[in-house]
Biopython code that builds the backbone (N, CA, C, O; Angstrom):
import numpy as np
from Bio.PDB.StructureBuilder import StructureBuilder

atoms = [
    (1, "MET", "N", (0.832, -1.180, 0.006)),
    (1, "MET", "CA", (-0.035, 0.026, 0.006)),
    (1, "MET", "C", (0.912, 1.235, 0.023)),
    (1, "MET", "O", (1.882, 1.319, 0.777)),
    (2, "GLN", "N", (0.555, 2.137, -0.849)),
    (2, "GLN", "CA", (1.374, 3.414, -0.961)),
    (2, "GLN", "C", (0.685, 4.573, -0.184)),
    (2, "GLN", "O", (-0.539, 4.704, -0.197)),
    (3, "THR", "N", (1.464, 5.358, 0.451)),
    (3, "THR", "CA", (1.022, 6.595, 0.977)),
    (3, "THR", "C", (1.820, 7.821, 0.414)),
    (3, "THR", "O", (3.048, 7.874, 0.489)),
    (4, "GLN", "N", (1.058, 8.795, -0.147)),
    (4, "GLN", "CA", (1.794, 9.920, -0.718)),
    (4, "GLN", "C", (1.626, 11.057, 0.290)),
    (4, "GLN", "O", (0.543, 11.330, 0.806)),
    (5, "TRP", "N", (2.776, 11.704, 0.536)),
    (5, "TRP", "CA", (2.914, 13.017, 1.358)),
    (5, "TRP", "C", (3.266, 14.131, 0.441)),
    (5, "TRP", "O", (4.118, 13.966, -0.432)),
    (6, "VAL", "N", (2.667, 15.218, 0.598)),
    (6, "VAL", "CA", (3.091, 16.479, -0.046)),
    (6, "VAL", "C", (3.832, 17.259, 0.917)),
    (6, "VAL", "O", (3.299, 17.688, 1.940)),
    (7, "TYR", "N", (5.146, 17.473, 0.600)),
    (7, "TYR", "CA", (5.990, 18.222, 1.496)),
    (7, "TYR", "C", (6.097, 19.651, 1.037)),
    (7, "TYR", "O", (6.372, 19.914, -0.133)),
    (8, "GLN", "N", (5.883, 20.570, 1.942)),
    (8, "GLN", "CA", (6.114, 21.992, 1.616)),
    (8, "GLN", "C", (7.519, 22.335, 2.247)),
    (8, "GLN", "O", (7.638, 22.366, 3.472)),
    (9, "LEU", "N", (8.531, 22.581, 1.447)),
    (9, "LEU", "CA", (9.880, 22.766, 1.835)),
    (9, "LEU", "C", (10.141, 24.300, 1.885)),
    (9, "LEU", "O", (10.247, 24.978, 0.863)),
    (10, "ARG", "N", (10.233, 24.781, 3.102)),
    (10, "ARG", "CA", (10.301, 26.276, 3.302)),
    (10, "ARG", "C", (11.732, 26.737, 3.554)),
    (10, "ARG", "O", (12.576, 26.004, 4.069)),
    (11, "ASP", "N", (11.960, 27.979, 3.169)),
    (11, "ASP", "CA", (13.155, 28.760, 3.442)),
    (11, "ASP", "C", (14.359, 28.216, 2.626)),
    (11, "ASP", "O", (15.486, 28.312, 3.111)),
    (12, "CYS", "N", (14.185, 27.694, 1.507)),
    (12, "CYS", "CA", (15.253, 27.224, 0.660)),
    (12, "CYS", "C", (15.365, 28.186, -0.544)),
    (12, "CYS", "O", (14.412, 28.297, -1.314)),
    (13, "PRO", "N", (16.494, 28.875, -0.721)),
    (13, "PRO", "CA", (16.572, 29.743, -1.861)),
    (13, "PRO", "C", (16.669, 28.872, -3.161)),
    (13, "PRO", "O", (17.245, 27.785, -3.170)),
    (14, "ASP", "N", (16.068, 29.423, -4.254)),
    (14, "ASP", "CA", (16.079, 28.777, -5.599)),
    (14, "ASP", "C", (15.490, 27.365, -5.599)),
    (14, "ASP", "O", (15.940, 26.506, -6.357)),
    (15, "ALA", "N", (14.506, 27.128, -4.768)),
    (15, "ALA", "CA", (13.843, 25.758, -4.815)),
    (15, "ALA", "C", (12.317, 25.937, -4.739)),
    (15, "ALA", "O", (11.789, 26.935, -4.247)),
    (16, "GLU", "N", (11.674, 24.934, -5.242)),
    (16, "GLU", "CA", (10.211, 24.961, -5.193)),
    (16, "GLU", "C", (9.705, 24.850, -3.762)),
    (16, "GLU", "O", (10.371, 24.262, -2.911)),
    (17, "ASP", "N", (8.592, 25.381, -3.508)),
    (17, "ASP", "CA", (8.027, 25.263, -2.140)),
    (17, "ASP", "C", (7.305, 24.019, -1.855)),
    (17, "ASP", "O", (7.145, 23.660, -0.688)),
    (18, "VAL", "N", (6.839, 23.307, -2.889)),
    (18, "VAL", "CA", (6.164, 22.078, -2.687)),
    (18, "VAL", "C", (6.708, 20.973, -3.497)),
    (18, "VAL", "O", (6.970, 21.127, -4.690)),
    (19, "GLU", "N", (6.892, 19.804, -2.836)),
    (19, "GLU", "CA", (7.476, 18.629, -3.538)),
    (19, "GLU", "C", (6.632, 17.355, -3.176)),
    (19, "GLU", "O", (6.267, 17.192, -2.012)),
    (20, "LEU", "N", (6.350, 16.546, -4.055)),
    (20, "LEU", "CA", (5.551, 15.325, -3.842)),
    (20, "LEU", "C", (6.525, 14.195, -3.708)),
    (20, "LEU", "O", (7.319, 13.934, -4.612)),
    (21, "LEU", "N", (6.465, 13.495, -2.535)),
    (21, "LEU", "CA", (7.346, 12.346, -2.373)),
    (21, "LEU", "C", (6.440, 11.126, -2.056)),
    (21, "LEU", "O", (5.455, 11.212, -1.322)),
    (22, "ASP", "N", (6.851, 9.970, -2.672)),
    (22, "ASP", "CA", (6.037, 8.698, -2.459)),
    (22, "ASP", "C", (6.809, 7.902, -1.336)),
    (22, "ASP", "O", (8.033, 7.766, -1.359)),
    (23, "GLU", "N", (6.064, 7.434, -0.440)),
    (23, "GLU", "CA", (6.641, 6.648, 0.653)),
    (23, "GLU", "C", (5.807, 5.364, 0.778)),
    (23, "GLU", "O", (4.578, 5.410, 0.730)),
    (24, "GLU", "N", (6.476, 4.239, 0.936)),
    (24, "GLU", "CA", (5.689, 3.004, 1.127)),
    (24, "GLU", "C", (5.196, 3.006, 2.607)),
    (24, "GLU", "O", (5.913, 3.363, 3.542)),
    (25, "LYS", "N", (4.024, 2.613, 2.727)),
    (25, "LYS", "CA", (3.454, 2.509, 4.151)),
    (25, "LYS", "C", (3.706, 1.106, 4.650)),
    (25, "LYS", "O", (3.132, 0.178, 4.080)),
    (26, "LYS", "N", (4.479, 0.883, 5.618)),
    (26, "LYS", "CA", (4.776, -0.398, 6.134)),
    (26, "LYS", "C", (3.822, -0.755, 7.306)),
    (26, "LYS", "O", (3.390, -1.902, 7.419)),
    (27, "ASP", "N", (3.515, 0.177, 8.127)),
    (27, "ASP", "CA", (2.648, 0.006, 9.250)),
    (27, "ASP", "C", (2.121, 1.420, 9.661)),
    (27, "ASP", "O", (2.581, 2.433, 9.134)),
    (28, "GLU", "N", (1.219, 1.459, 10.543)),
    (28, "GLU", "CA", (0.670, 2.782, 11.000)),
    (28, "GLU", "C", (1.692, 3.753, 11.458)),
    (28, "GLU", "O", (1.650, 4.941, 11.136)),
    (29, "GLU", "N", (2.631, 3.227, 12.229)),
    (29, "GLU", "CA", (3.686, 4.179, 12.723)),
    (29, "GLU", "C", (4.503, 4.837, 11.727)),
    (29, "GLU", "O", (4.880, 6.003, 11.844)),
    (30, "GLU", "N", (4.806, 4.002, 10.635)),
    (30, "GLU", "CA", (5.666, 4.535, 9.530)),
    (30, "GLU", "C", (4.805, 5.262, 8.532)),
    (30, "GLU", "O", (5.344, 5.693, 7.513)),
    (31, "GLY", "N", (3.522, 5.436, 8.730)),
    (31, "GLY", "CA", (2.702, 6.101, 7.724)),
    (31, "GLY", "C", (2.754, 7.606, 7.887)),
    (31, "GLY", "O", (2.063, 8.330, 7.170)),
    (32, "ARG", "N", (3.557, 8.083, 8.811)),
    (32, "ARG", "CA", (3.754, 9.497, 8.997)),
    (32, "ARG", "C", (4.870, 10.013, 8.177)),
    (32, "ARG", "O", (5.746, 9.277, 7.723)),
    (33, "PRO", "N", (4.821, 11.377, 7.982)),
    (33, "PRO", "CA", (5.963, 11.925, 7.135)),
    (33, "PRO", "C", (7.292, 11.861, 7.871)),
    (33, "PRO", "O", (7.291, 11.703, 9.092)),
    (34, "ARG", "N", (8.378, 11.972, 7.216)),
    (34, "ARG", "CA", (9.661, 11.883, 7.819)),
    (34, "ARG", "C", (9.944, 13.042, 8.707)),
    (34, "ARG", "O", (9.522, 14.145, 8.360)),
    (35, "GLN", "N", (10.628, 12.911, 9.839)),
    (35, "GLN", "CA", (11.008, 13.954, 10.792)),
    (35, "GLN", "C", (11.979, 14.822, 10.225)),
    (35, "GLN", "O", (11.908, 16.034, 10.425)),
    (36, "ILE", "N", (13.000, 14.249, 9.442)),
    (36, "ILE", "CA", (14.082, 15.049, 8.786)),
    (36, "ILE", "C", (14.152, 14.629, 7.345)),
    (36, "ILE", "O", (13.825, 13.505, 6.964)),
    (37, "LEU", "N", (14.605, 15.610, 6.544)),
    (37, "LEU", "CA", (14.915, 15.321, 5.151)),
    (37, "LEU", "C", (16.196, 15.913, 4.733)),
    (37, "LEU", "O", (16.555, 16.983, 5.224)),
    (38, "ALA", "N", (16.905, 15.298, 3.868)),
    (38, "ALA", "CA", (18.079, 15.867, 3.182)),
    (38, "ALA", "C", (17.906, 15.857, 1.737)),
    (38, "ALA", "O", (17.884, 14.763, 1.173)),
    (39, "ARG", "N", (17.783, 16.899, 1.080)),
    (39, "ARG", "CA", (17.544, 16.928, -0.409)),
    (39, "ARG", "C", (18.609, 17.670, -1.143)),
    (39, "ARG", "O", (19.001, 18.771, -0.757)),
    (40, "GLN", "N", (19.078, 17.068, -2.204)),
    (40, "GLN", "CA", (20.105, 17.633, -2.986)),
    (40, "GLN", "C", (19.502, 18.866, -3.792)),
    (40, "GLN", "O", (18.439, 18.795, -4.409)),
    (41, "ARG", "N", (20.236, 19.917, -3.724)),
    (41, "ARG", "CA", (19.763, 21.175, -4.421)),
    (41, "ARG", "C", (20.210, 21.069, -5.912)),
    (41, "ARG", "O", (21.379, 20.833, -6.217)),
    (42, "GLY", "N", (19.200, 21.259, -6.835)),
    (42, "GLY", "CA", (19.596, 21.204, -8.209)),
    (42, "GLY", "C", (20.504, 22.232, -8.596)),
    (42, "GLY", "O", (20.346, 23.393, -8.219)),
    (43, "GLY", "N", (21.523, 21.844, -9.387)),
    (43, "GLY", "CA", (22.520, 22.738, -9.938)),
    (43, "GLY", "C", (23.431, 23.354, -8.938)),
    (43, "GLY", "O", (23.984, 24.425, -9.186)),
    (44, "ALA", "N", (23.625, 22.666, -7.724)),
    (44, "ALA", "CA", (24.454, 23.225, -6.703)),
    (44, "ALA", "C", (25.638, 22.369, -6.399)),
    (44, "ALA", "O", (26.158, 22.412, -5.284)),
    (45, "ASP", "N", (26.089, 21.583, -7.361)),
    (45, "ASP", "CA", (27.347, 20.815, -7.318)),
    (45, "ASP", "C", (27.410, 19.951, -6.006)),
    (45, "ASP", "O", (28.398, 19.980, -5.273)),
    (46, "GLY", "N", (26.318, 19.189, -5.753)),
    (46, "GLY", "CA", (26.355, 18.197, -4.704)),
    (46, "GLY", "C", (25.954, 18.774, -3.326)),
    (46, "GLY", "O", (25.915, 18.000, -2.369)),
    (47, "LEU", "N", (25.661, 20.048, -3.164)),
    (47, "LEU", "CA", (25.200, 20.590, -1.903)),
    (47, "LEU", "C", (23.775, 20.133, -1.598)),
    (47, "LEU", "O", (22.924, 19.988, -2.475)),
    (48, "VAL", "N", (23.577, 19.923, -0.336)),
    (48, "VAL", "CA", (22.188, 19.465, 0.145)),
    (48, "VAL", "C", (21.673, 20.506, 1.069)),
    (48, "VAL", "O", (22.404, 21.334, 1.612)),
    (49, "ASP", "N", (20.375, 20.433, 1.232)),
    (49, "ASP", "CA", (19.565, 21.187, 2.228)),
    (49, "ASP", "C", (19.016, 20.224, 3.228)),
    (49, "ASP", "O", (18.509, 19.167, 2.853)),
    (50, "GLY", "N", (19.098, 20.545, 4.455)),
    (50, "GLY", "CA", (18.503, 19.710, 5.548)),
    (50, "GLY", "C", (17.234, 20.361, 6.061)),
    (50, "GLY", "O", (17.216, 21.568, 6.303)),
    (51, "TYR", "N", (16.194, 19.601, 6.228)),
    (51, "TYR", "CA", (14.967, 20.083, 6.700)),
    (51, "TYR", "C", (14.486, 19.344, 7.880)),
    (51, "TYR", "O", (14.826, 18.175, 8.060)),
    (52, "VAL", "N", (13.657, 20.015, 8.748)),
    (52, "VAL", "CA", (12.993, 19.304, 9.875)),
    (52, "VAL", "C", (11.539, 19.542, 9.762)),
    (52, "VAL", "O", (11.098, 20.605, 9.325)),
    (53, "LEU", "N", (10.735, 18.491, 10.181)),
    (53, "LEU", "CA", (9.298, 18.577, 10.162)),
    (53, "LEU", "C", (8.714, 19.624, 11.080)),
    (53, "LEU", "O", (8.993, 19.555, 12.277)),
    (54, "GLN", "N", (7.968, 20.542, 10.656)),
    (54, "GLN", "CA", (7.381, 21.546, 11.525)),
    (54, "GLN", "C", (5.974, 21.326, 11.832)),
    (54, "GLN", "O", (5.533, 21.772, 12.891)),
    (55, "GLY", "N", (5.148, 20.631, 10.953)),
    (55, "GLY", "CA", (3.782, 20.365, 11.258)),
    (55, "GLY", "C", (3.300, 19.456, 10.061)),
    (55, "GLY", "O", (3.932, 19.307, 9.016)),
    (56, "MET", "N", (2.121, 18.885, 10.357)),
    (56, "MET", "CA", (1.537, 18.007, 9.411)),
    (56, "MET", "C", (-0.011, 17.977, 9.507)),
    (56, "MET", "O", (-0.624, 18.226, 10.545)),
    (57, "ASP", "N", (-0.541, 17.671, 8.408)),
    (57, "ASP", "CA", (-2.094, 17.386, 8.350)),
    (57, "ASP", "C", (-2.331, 15.986, 7.884)),
    (57, "ASP", "O", (-2.276, 15.722, 6.683)),
    (58, "ALA", "N", (-2.601, 15.055, 8.809)),
    (58, "ALA", "CA", (-2.672, 13.625, 8.464)),
    (58, "ALA", "C", (-3.811, 13.318, 7.533)),
    (58, "ALA", "O", (-3.717, 12.397, 6.722)),
    (59, "GLN", "N", (-4.888, 14.069, 7.629)),
    (59, "GLN", "CA", (-6.006, 13.791, 6.699)),
    (59, "GLN", "C", (-5.677, 14.252, 5.304)),
    (59, "GLN", "O", (-6.032, 13.575, 4.339)),
    (60, "ALA", "N", (-5.022, 15.362, 5.163)),
    (60, "ALA", "CA", (-4.688, 15.861, 3.806)),
    (60, "ALA", "C", (-3.322, 15.297, 3.261)),
    (60, "ALA", "O", (-2.940, 15.494, 2.107)),
    (61, "HIS", "N", (-2.629, 14.581, 4.196)),
    (61, "HIS", "CA", (-1.295, 14.044, 3.874)),
    (61, "HIS", "C", (-0.337, 15.163, 3.373)),
    (61, "HIS", "O", (0.309, 15.049, 2.331)),
    (62, "THR", "N", (-0.288, 16.250, 4.183)),
    (62, "THR", "CA", (0.595, 17.316, 3.875)),
    (62, "THR", "C", (1.510, 17.509, 5.044)),
    (62, "THR", "O", (1.099, 17.296, 6.184)),
    (63, "ALA", "N", (2.764, 17.914, 4.799)),
    (63, "ALA", "CA", (3.736, 18.097, 5.801)),
    (63, "ALA", "C", (4.579, 19.357, 5.452)),
    (63, "ALA", "O", (5.018, 19.548, 4.317)),
    (64, "VAL", "N", (4.779, 20.201, 6.491)),
    (64, "VAL", "CA", (5.522, 21.384, 6.365)),
    (64, "VAL", "C", (6.892, 21.183, 7.019)),
    (64, "VAL", "O", (6.986, 20.805, 8.187)),
    (65, "CYS", "N", (8.018, 21.461, 6.196)),
    (65, "CYS", "CA", (9.345, 21.252, 6.648)),
    (65, "CYS", "C", (10.087, 22.588, 6.467)),
    (65, "CYS", "O", (9.827, 23.327, 5.517)),
    (66, "THR", "N", (11.002, 22.882, 7.382)),
    (66, "THR", "CA", (11.749, 24.149, 7.319)),
    (66, "THR", "C", (13.217, 23.728, 7.214)),
    (66, "THR", "O", (13.703, 22.785, 7.839)),
    (67, "ARG", "N", (13.892, 24.542, 6.339)),
    (67, "ARG", "CA", (15.338, 24.306, 6.131)),
    (67, "ARG", "C", (16.125, 24.771, 7.366)),
    (67, "ARG", "O", (15.942, 25.881, 7.866)),
    (68, "VAL", "N", (17.022, 23.860, 7.845)),
    (68, "VAL", "CA", (17.852, 24.284, 9.025)),
    (68, "VAL", "C", (19.326, 24.314, 8.724)),
    (68, "VAL", "O", (20.078, 24.896, 9.506)),
    (69, "LEU", "N", (19.800, 23.708, 7.611)),
    (69, "LEU", "CA", (21.197, 23.645, 7.433)),
    (69, "LEU", "C", (21.393, 23.341, 5.845)),
    (69, "LEU", "O", (20.630, 22.608, 5.216)),
    (70, "ALA", "N", (22.457, 23.969, 5.316)),
    (70, "ALA", "CA", (22.842, 23.640, 3.926)),
    (70, "ALA", "C", (24.249, 23.418, 3.818)),
    (70, "ALA", "O", (24.972, 23.933, 4.671)),
    (71, "GLY", "N", (24.774, 22.698, 2.858)),
    (71, "GLY", "CA", (26.151, 22.500, 2.682)),
    (71, "GLY", "C", (26.530, 21.127, 2.127)),
    (71, "GLY", "O", (25.732, 20.541, 1.395)),
    (72, "ASP", "N", (27.649, 20.616, 2.425)),
    (72, "ASP", "CA", (28.159, 19.341, 1.955)),
    (72, "ASP", "C", (27.283, 18.222, 2.560)),
    (72, "ASP", "O", (26.801, 18.382, 3.681)),
    (73, "PRO", "N", (27.069, 17.124, 1.873)),
    (73, "PRO", "CA", (26.152, 16.068, 2.376)),
    (73, "PRO", "C", (26.507, 15.477, 3.760)),
    (73, "PRO", "O", (25.649, 15.347, 4.633)),
    (74, "ASP", "N", (27.782, 15.128, 3.929)),
    (74, "ASP", "CA", (28.225, 14.495, 5.141)),
    (74, "ASP", "C", (27.915, 15.385, 6.454)),
    (74, "ASP", "O", (27.258, 14.881, 7.365)),
    (75, "PRO", "N", (28.346, 16.584, 6.537)),
    (75, "PRO", "CA", (28.058, 17.407, 7.667)),
    (75, "PRO", "C", (26.541, 17.652, 7.923)),
    (75, "PRO", "O", (26.063, 17.700, 9.056)),
    (76, "VAL", "N", (25.837, 17.800, 6.794)),
    (76, "VAL", "CA", (24.368, 18.008, 6.900)),
    (76, "VAL", "C", (23.645, 16.740, 7.436)),
    (76, "VAL", "O", (22.784, 16.823, 8.311)),
    (77, "ALA", "N", (24.005, 15.641, 6.913)),
    (77, "ALA", "CA", (23.443, 14.351, 7.421)),
    (77, "ALA", "C", (23.837, 14.080, 8.811)),
    (77, "ALA", "O", (22.991, 13.627, 9.581)),
    (78, "GLU", "N", (25.048, 14.315, 9.212)),
    (78, "GLU", "CA", (25.460, 14.168, 10.653)),
    (78, "GLU", "C", (24.640, 15.046, 11.549)),
    (78, "GLU", "O", (24.132, 14.577, 12.567)),
    (79, "TYR", "N", (24.484, 16.370, 11.189)),
    (79, "TYR", "CA", (23.702, 17.273, 12.045)),
    (79, "TYR", "C", (22.210, 16.825, 12.137)),
    (79, "TYR", "O", (21.625, 16.901, 13.217)),
    (80, "LEU", "N", (21.612, 16.376, 11.058)),
    (80, "LEU", "CA", (20.242, 15.972, 11.006)),
    (80, "LEU", "C", (20.007, 14.700, 11.833)),
    (80, "LEU", "O", (18.981, 14.566, 12.500)),
    (81, "LEU", "N", (20.955, 13.783, 11.781)),
    (81, "LEU", "CA", (20.767, 12.571, 12.632)),
    (81, "LEU", "C", (21.034, 12.855, 14.087)),
    (81, "LEU", "O", (20.424, 12.184, 14.919)),
    (82, "GLU", "N", (21.861, 13.755, 14.468)),
    (82, "GLU", "CA", (22.008, 14.176, 15.833)),
    (82, "GLU", "C", (20.679, 14.846, 16.399)),
    (82, "GLU", "O", (20.190, 14.586, 17.498)),
    (83, "LEU", "N", (20.174, 15.751, 15.468)),
    (83, "LEU", "CA", (18.959, 16.401, 15.810)),
    (83, "LEU", "C", (17.828, 15.475, 16.037)),
    (83, "LEU", "O", (17.067, 15.630, 16.992)),
    (84, "LEU", "N", (17.691, 14.434, 15.109)),
    (84, "LEU", "CA", (16.678, 13.393, 15.255)),
    (84, "LEU", "C", (16.853, 12.604, 16.549)),
    (84, "LEU", "O", (15.882, 12.329, 17.254)),
    (85, "ALA", "N", (18.057, 12.254, 16.846)),
    (85, "ALA", "CA", (18.326, 11.558, 18.147)),
    (85, "ALA", "C", (17.926, 12.279, 19.355)),
    (85, "ALA", "O", (17.455, 11.673, 20.318)),
    (86, "GLU", "N", (18.109, 13.676, 19.347)),
    (86, "GLU", "CA", (17.630, 14.489, 20.437)),
    (86, "GLU", "C", (16.138, 14.568, 20.513)),
    (86, "GLU", "O", (15.571, 14.538, 21.606)),
    (87, "VAL", "N", (15.471, 14.670, 19.358)),
    (87, "VAL", "CA", (14.037, 14.969, 19.330)),
    (87, "VAL", "C", (13.294, 13.560, 19.538)),
    (87, "VAL", "O", (12.294, 13.504, 20.253)),
    (88, "CYS", "N", (13.745, 12.564, 18.974)),
    (88, "CYS", "CA", (13.029, 11.285, 19.010)),
    (88, "CYS", "C", (13.975, 10.149, 19.454)),
    (88, "CYS", "O", (14.330, 9.269, 18.669)),
    (89, "PRO", "N", (14.360, 10.202, 20.717)),
    (89, "PRO", "CA", (15.406, 9.247, 21.149)),
    (89, "PRO", "C", (14.902, 7.794, 21.178)),
    (89, "PRO", "O", (15.721, 6.879, 21.097)),
    (90, "LYS", "N", (13.607, 7.551, 21.287)),
    (90, "LYS", "CA", (13.058, 6.172, 21.307)),
    (90, "LYS", "C", (12.585, 5.624, 20.023)),
    (90, "LYS", "O", (12.296, 4.433, 19.903)),
    (91, "GLU", "N", (12.498, 6.535, 18.998)),
    (91, "GLU", "CA", (12.042, 6.095, 17.716)),
    (91, "GLU", "C", (13.160, 5.779, 16.873)),
    (91, "GLU", "O", (14.260, 6.291, 17.081)),
    (92, "SER", "N", (12.938, 4.896, 15.851)),
    (92, "SER", "CA", (14.032, 4.533, 14.985)),
    (92, "SER", "C", (14.132, 5.501, 13.813)),
    (92, "SER", "O", (13.100, 5.980, 13.343)),
    (93, "ALA", "N", (15.307, 5.804, 13.331)),
    (93, "ALA", "CA", (15.498, 6.735, 12.234)),
    (93, "ALA", "C", (15.225, 5.958, 10.916)),
    (93, "ALA", "O", (15.551, 4.779, 10.780)),
    (94, "ARG", "N", (14.591, 6.705, 9.933)),
    (94, "ARG", "CA", (14.471, 6.034, 8.728)),
    (94, "ARG", "C", (15.404, 6.589, 7.712)),
    (94, "ARG", "O", (15.435, 6.114, 6.577)),
]
sb = StructureBuilder()
sb.init_structure("model")
sb.init_model(0)
sb.init_chain("A")
sb.init_seg("    ")
for serial, (resi, resn, name, xyz) in enumerate(atoms, 1):
    if name == "N":
        sb.init_residue(resn, " ", resi, " ")
    sb.init_atom(name, np.array(xyz, "f"), 0.0, 1.0, " ", f" {name:<3s}", serial, name[0])
structure = sb.get_structure()
């Protein structure tokens, strides 16, 4: 079964504000949008933007994410994983 979430990615220069991502729904707990996202910025030579979930509407399957960090993939990923561990210490990261 597929669940589609529409992500509104805020505060990223030169990027669209809404992006559609498909995620497989494995169970009810995983049917939620991701807590963190790292997205490669188009035309930016490998730079990524890191986003955190700010809010969601479960009925409309929409999630609002705000950019918190931009740069090379490794430091951005490390920062996002540390942030996820602080915010959701008992949940598994996806």
